[in-house]
VMD Tcl script that draws the C-alpha trace (Angstrom):
set ca {
  {13.94 -4.22 31.61}
  {12.36 -2.16 28.78}
  {8.65 -1.34 28.94}
  {8.05 -3.06 25.61}
  {8.97 -6.59 26.73}
  {5.97 -8.92 26.57}
  {6.15 -12.48 27.90}
  {5.76 -15.21 25.28}
  {2.70 -16.54 27.09}
  {0.76 -13.38 26.14}
  {-0.54 -13.64 22.60}
  {-0.64 -10.43 20.58}
  {-3.23 -10.09 17.80}
  {-4.19 -7.76 14.97}
  {-4.95 -4.76 17.20}
  {-1.53 -5.12 18.85}
  {0.14 -5.33 15.43}
  {-1.60 -2.12 14.35}
  {-0.49 -0.36 17.55}
  {3.13 -1.49 17.09}
  {3.19 -0.43 13.43}
  {1.91 3.02 14.42}
  {5.10 3.59 16.45}
  {7.54 2.97 13.58}
  {8.19 4.08 10.01}
  {9.26 0.73 8.55}
  {8.06 -2.84 9.09}
  {10.23 -5.72 7.90}
  {8.25 -8.97 7.95}
  {10.06 -12.25 7.37}
  {8.47 -15.62 6.69}
  {11.22 -18.12 6.00}
  {13.40 -16.73 3.21}
  {10.69 -14.31 2.05}
  {11.18 -10.78 3.38}
  {8.71 -7.94 2.81}
  {9.46 -4.32 3.69}
  {6.65 -1.83 4.26}
  {6.86 1.92 4.75}
  {4.17 2.59 7.37}
  {4.85 6.19 8.44}
  {1.38 7.31 7.31}
  {-0.34 4.23 8.73}
  {0.08 0.53 8.08}
  {-1.72 -1.08 5.15}
  {-3.79 -4.24 5.52}
  {-1.03 -6.03 3.60}
  {1.60 -4.93 6.14}
  {-0.54 -5.96 9.11}
  {-1.33 -9.33 7.51}
  {2.40 -9.94 6.92}
  {2.99 -9.38 10.65}
  {0.50 -12.06 11.65}
  {0.91 -15.82 11.60}
  {-1.69 -18.38 10.50}
  {-3.40 -18.28 13.92}
  {-3.86 -14.50 13.73}
  {-1.22 -13.84 16.37}
  {1.78 -11.56 15.91}
  {4.70 -13.54 14.51}
  {7.76 -13.95 16.64}
  {10.29 -12.76 17.26}
  {9.18 -9.14 17.05}
  {11.77 -6.47 17.79}
  {11.57 -2.70 17.52}
  {14.93 -1.17 16.62}
  {14.49 2.59 16.52}
  {11.90 3.36 13.84}
  {12.08 -0.17 12.35}
  {9.93 -3.12 13.43}
  {11.33 -6.56 12.65}
  {8.71 -9.33 12.61}
  {9.68 -12.96 12.11}
  {13.27 -14.12 11.80}
  {15.67 -13.47 8.96}
  {19.34 -13.43 9.94}
  {20.42 -10.93 7.29}
  {17.66 -8.43 8.18}
  {18.35 -8.74 11.91}
  {22.08 -8.15 11.37}
  {21.43 -5.13 9.15}
  {18.91 -3.53 11.51}
  {20.54 -4.35 14.81}
  {24.24 -4.18 14.00}
  {24.01 -1.23 11.74}
}
mol new
graphics top color blue
foreach p $ca { graphics top sphere $p radius 0.5 }
foreach p [lrange $ca 0 end-1] q [lrange $ca 1 end] { graphics top cylinder $p $q radius 0.2 }
display resetview
């Protein structure tokens, strides 16, 4: 099992979102049909971090790192593009 797997019972907050964004160059955050893409290679903006968090302040799920891209929230088209190539 990869080192990055976190059980659903463990809630990840703002600091965790910042740490995850620091490991990638692009964050794709989906909320319903709305999809925002952020280039975060030089550090994630407050807007990018906020897009990664849900209304409770926890990291939205699912969250998947695919290479240098972090997918947050579910959008079928974005998942297919990032994961299937």
